[in-house]
Every structure is written in structure tokens, then in C-alpha cells.
C-alpha positions in Angstrom: -47.8 13.4 -33.6 -44.0 14.1 -33.1 -42.3 16.1 -35.8 -40.0 13.1 -36.8 -43.3 11.3 -37.4 -45.2 14.1 -39.2 -41.8 14.3 -41.4 -41.9 10.8 -42.3 -45.5 11.0 -43.3 -45.4 14.1 -44.9 -47.1 13.2 -48.2 -50.3 12.0 -46.4 -51.8 14.5 -44.0 -53.2 18.0 -44.6 -51.0 20.4 -42.4 -52.9 23.3 -40.9 -51.0 26.2 -39.5 -53.1 28.0 -37.0 -52.6 31.7 -36.2 -53.2 32.9 -32.5 -55.9 35.3 -31.7 -53.1 37.6 -30.2 -49.2 37.8 -30.1 -48.1 35.2 -27.6 -44.2 36.2 -27.8 -42.2 39.3 -29.1 -39.6 39.3 -31.9 -39.5 37.5 -35.2 -40.4 34.1 -35.9 -37.8 31.5 -35.2 -38.3 29.5 -38.3 -39.0 31.3 -41.8 -41.8 30.0 -44.1 -44.2 27.2 -43.5 -44.6 23.7 -43.8 -44.8 23.5 -47.6 -48.4 23.3 -48.8 -50.0 24.0 -45.2 -53.5 25.6 -45.2 -53.4 29.0 -43.3 -56.0 29.4 -40.6 -56.5 31.7 -37.3 -58.3 31.1 -34.2 -60.1 34.4 -34.9 -61.6 33.7 -38.3 -61.7 30.0 -38.4 -62.2 28.6 -34.5 -64.3 31.2 -33.1 -67.7 32.7 -33.8 -68.9 36.3 -33.5 -69.0 37.6 -30.0 -72.5 38.6 -28.6 -73.4 40.6 -25.6 -73.6 37.5 -23.5 -70.6 35.4 -25.0 -67.0 35.4 -24.2 -64.6 37.4 -27.0 -63.9 33.8 -28.6 -67.2 32.2 -28.4 -67.9 28.6 -29.9 -68.7 29.1 -33.7 -71.7 27.8 -35.3 -71.3 24.0 -36.3 -72.2 24.5 -40.1 -69.6 27.6 -39.9 -66.8 25.3 -39.2 -67.4 23.1 -42.1 -68.3 25.6 -44.6 -64.9 27.7 -43.6 -62.9 24.3 -43.8 -64.3 23.7 -47.2 -63.4 27.2 -48.3 -59.8 26.2 -47.4 -60.3 22.9 -49.3 -60.3 21.0 -46.4 -63.2 18.3 -45.5 -64.1 16.2 -42.5 -62.5 13.0 -43.8 -59.1 14.7 -44.3 -56.3 13.6 -42.1 -55.2 16.9 -40.5 -52.1 17.9 -38.5 -52.4 21.1 -36.8 -49.4 23.5 -35.9 -48.4 26.9 -34.7 -45.5 28.9 -35.7 -44.2 29.2 -32.1 -44.1 27.1 -29.1 -45.6 29.6 -27.0 -48.7 29.4 -29.2 -49.3 25.6 -28.7 -52.9 26.3 -27.0 -54.0 27.9 -30.4 -53.6 24.5 -32.1 -55.4 22.8 -29.3 -58.2 25.4 -29.5 -58.5 24.6 -33.3 -58.4 20.9 -32.2 -61.2 21.0 -30.0 -63.5 23.0 -32.4 -62.7 20.4 -35.3 -63.2 17.4 -33.3 -66.3 19.0 -31.6 -67.6 19.6 -35.2 -67.3 15.9 -36.2 -63.7 16.0 -38.0 -62.5 12.4 -37.9 -58.7 12.6 -37.8 -57.2 15.9 -36.2 -53.8 15.6 -34.5 -51.6 18.4 -33.2 -47.8 18.8 -33.9 -45.6 18.5 -30.8 -43.4 21.3 -30.5 -44.9 23.2 -33.6 -43.0 24.6 -36.6 -39.7 24.9 -34.4 -39.8 21.2 -33.9 -40.7 20.5 -37.6 -37.2 22.4 -38.4 -35.3 20.7 -36.1 -36.4 17.4 -37.3 -35.0 18.2 -40.9 -38.5 19.2 -42.3 -38.5 21.4 -45.3 -40.2 25.1 -44.9 -41.7 26.7 -48.2 -44.9 28.6 -49.1 -48.2 27.6 -47.9 -51.1 26.4 -49.9 -52.9 28.6 -52.1 -56.6 28.0 -51.7 -59.7 29.3 -53.4 -63.1 29.3 -51.9 -65.0 25.8 -52.9 -68.1 26.7 -54.8 -71.1 25.3 -53.1 -72.8 22.3 -54.9 -75.9 22.9 -57.4 -78.7 24.3 -55.5 -76.6 26.8 -53.5 -75.5 25.6 -50.2 -72.6 23.4 -49.0 -72.6 19.9 -48.0 -74.4 19.3 -44.8 -72.1 18.8 -41.9 -71.6 16.0 -39.7 -73.0 16.0 -36.4 -70.9 15.6 -33.4 -70.4 11.8 -32.5 -70.2 10.2 -29.0 -66.3 11.4 -29.6 -67.4 14.8 -29.4 -66.2 17.5 -26.8 -67.9 18.1 -23.8 -68.9 22.0 -23.9 -69.9 23.6 -20.7 -72.3 26.2 -20.2 -72.1 29.1 -17.3 -75.0 27.4 -15.7 -73.0 24.3 -15.4 -69.7 25.7 -14.4 -70.5 26.2 -10.6 -71.7 22.5 -10.1 -68.4 21.4 -11.9 -66.5 23.5 -9.4 -68.7 22.2 -6.3 -68.8 18.5 -7.0 -65.9 17.9 -9.5 -62.8 19.9 -10.4 -62.9 23.1 -12.3 -59.4 24.2 -13.6 -58.5 27.8 -14.3 -55.6 27.9 -16.8 -54.9 31.5 -16.4 -51.8 33.1 -14.9 -51.7 33.3 -11.2 -52.2 37.3 -11.2 -55.6 36.8 -13.0 -56.6 34.1 -11.2 -56.2 35.9 -7.7 -57.6 39.1 -8.8 -57.3 42.5 -7.5 -58.6 43.6 -4.3 -60.1 46.9 -5.5 -62.0 45.2 -8.4 -64.7 42.8 -7.5 -65.2 41.4 -10.8 -61.5 39.8 -11.0 -60.6 36.7 -9.7 -61.9 33.3 -10.2 -65.0 31.1 -10.2 -65.8 29.9 -6.6 -63.6 26.6 -5.8 -61.8 26.6 -9.2 -58.1 25.2 -8.9 -55.1 27.3 -10.6 -53.7 25.2 -13.4 -51.8 27.5 -15.9 -51.7 25.2 -19.1 -48.4 26.8 -19.8 -46.9 24.3 -17.3 -47.7 21.5 -19.4 -45.1 22.6 -22.0 -41.3 21.7 -21.4 -38.6 24.2 -22.1 -38.0 22.6 -25.4 -41.4 23.6 -26.7 -42.5 19.8 -26.4 -45.5 18.7 -24.2 -44.2 17.0 -21.2 -44.3 13.3 -20.8 -47.5 11.3 -20.0 -46.1 10.4 -16.6 -45.2 14.2 -15.8 -48.7 15.2 -17.1 -50.7 12.7 -15.1 -48.8 13.8 -12.1 -49.5 17.5 -12.7 -53.3 16.4 -13.4 -53.5 14.4 -10.2 -52.0 17.1 -8.0 -55.2 19.2 -9.1 -57.7 16.4 -8.6 -58.4 16.3 -12.0 -57.8 12.7 -12.9 -60.7 10.2 -11.9 -64.4 9.5 -12.6 -65.7 12.9 -11.3 -66.4 15.7 -13.8 -63.6 17.7 -14.9 -63.9 21.2 -16.6 -61.4 24.3 -17.6 -61.9 27.8 -18.4 -59.6 30.6 -19.3 -60.0 34.1 -20.5 -61.5 33.2 -23.9 -61.3 29.3 -24.3 -57.8 29.0 -25.8 -55.4 28.2 -23.1 -57.9 26.1 -21.4 -58.0 24.2 -24.6 -54.7 22.6 -23.9 -55.8 21.2 -20.8 -58.7 19.5 -22.6 -56.3 18.2 -25.3 -53.7 17.1 -22.6 -56.6 15.3 -20.7 -57.5 13.5 -23.9 -54.0 12.1 -24.2 -54.2 10.7 -20.8 -57.8 9.3 -21.2 -59.4 11.9 -19.1 -62.2 14.0 -20.4 -62.3 17.7 -19.6 -65.2 19.7 -20.4 -64.5 23.2 -22.0 -66.2 26.6 -20.6 -65.6 28.0 -24.2 -67.0 31.6 -23.0 -64.8 31.6 -19.9 -63.9 34.6 -17.7 -64.5 37.2 -20.4 -68.3 36.0 -20.3 -68.5 35.1 -16.5 -66.9 38.7 -15.1 -69.5 40.5 -17.3 -72.5 38.8 -15.7 -73.0 40.5 -12.3 -75.2 37.7 -11.4 -72.2 35.2 -11.1 -70.1 34.9 -8.1 -66.6 35.7 -8.1 -64.1 34.6 -5.8 -60.5 36.4 -5.1 -57.2 35.2 -3.7 -56.1 31.5 -3.4 -59.0 29.0 -3.0 -59.2 26.5 -0.6 -59.8 23.0 -2.4 -60.5 19.8 -1.1 -57.6 17.4 -0.7 -57.1 14.4 -3.0 -56.4 12.3 -0.3 -59.9 11.8 0.5 -61.2 11.2 -3.0 -61.3 7.6 -4.1 -61.9 8.4 -7.7 -58.4 9.8 -8.0 -56.9 6.4 -7.3 
């Protein structure tokens, strides 16, 4: 949703501010305050589960926990939600929240293009966020049963499926190129064999807005990530790669997310690792890219 549209419809949706799991840029925020009445959430507390010995550092939360957590913020699965971040560098955190909420069956979830800076440029007011208190469960002691993901739910990749996607489809690695290439003196750095480097930060223009649909489609096509074959994505912990899933959805391309990502893959000594620049098949020989 553009900031201009969000401002025009500001009385209807519930605005949800998403704090990143780590600081993405130094210095003070460009805009003070929040969208008035916004719900304050964070990737770590609301859109990730508790890490285990075999998971990544930001695993997918339990389905019921997503609904209970949002209910505690006064938000339900039928609400019209608009997610945003305070900084343009943190857009992927809003995409991670979008992925988790739509996976969990929330019906209307959009992302504010350009985040809070774009809202401010469009003349949107800023002020205090919503003061929310945990919602008491219904009599009987438990919250309402969550909706199950529908056919519109997101594709979640498990470690056992990742190599198959890399071998027979396209697996996108959205980390910086230095992480993708790995270090010659550390055998557990690098990338999943045959994964294609695809830093999701390249999808954001200098003004903080997503690039045009035409630009994004060209970007995906150049990485053989548009077509009838299966496409997947990963990063360090399933945040920056969530932006690839979101952008793919805007283009009508399903992209599965390996949520546990490299933070789980590198720790499992039984899983293969490739270092340096990967050789990938040319899109010229793939009829499903046409």
C-alpha cells in the first residue's frame, strides 16, 4: 500500500509497527513518533518462535502463538492490517511479519511501501502508538481457536526440501555477497550448493520505495526465479529473504521460505556447503521462464 493511499484510508486499517530483530542502520530515526494509534510489535517477540538446538535463530512460531500474541495486542485475524517499519532499511522486517501473519491465516495484511518516512512525506501525522492491554481469554481459560492456513498460505521449506529446490528449481540466497561467498578458512561458511545470490536489498530503490513491478520482474527473471518451477529463498534467519517472498507475491510468483535459513544449515555438519561464486543454469534454456 502506498503512503498516499494509507493516509487517505487511515481511519479504516489497523497500523502495525514492526521493530527489527537487530538494528539495521545507525543514528536517530528520521521521523519521531509513530502512526497515531499503531500497534507496536517486534520480529523477535511476535513473529518468531523460541530457538531450539536444530532450528535457526528466528524459527517460525507456533500457529496458536501467533494468534494469541496478536490478540494480546487487540488484533484479530479479520482485521485490516497495514504493517510498517520506522526505517526504510528495515522493510524486510515488515515482510517477515507479513509472511507469518498470512501463513497463520490472517485475511488482510499489507505492507506500507517506504515505511514511516514515506508516511511522513505523504503528510501523514505522527503521534503516540496504541496503548494495548492483554485481552482476557474467553471463559474456560483459552483463547479462541486460531484459523488454519488456507490455500493462500505461504510455502514453508524444510531443510530436507532445500537441496531439491536448488537442484531442480531456483534457490535464492538473499544475504550479502560476502556471506554468500564464505571464507576459505572456514568450511561451514558459504551457501547452499547451487543457490543463486539475490540480495533482497536490491529490490528497494534509493528513495526507500520498492522498485517498480517491471524492474522487479526483470530482477527475478535474471536469477531464473519466475516460472512454473519451484522457487525458494533463505538468508541468515528468514527475515531478509521474506522480502523476496513478498516481492514474488506482488508479481504472482510463489516463493517458498526456508525460515531456519543459514543459521540452522551451517550448524548441521551433515548438510553440504558451497563456497565462492556458484555456477547456475542459464535462463536461456529454461522454457518455464518465458
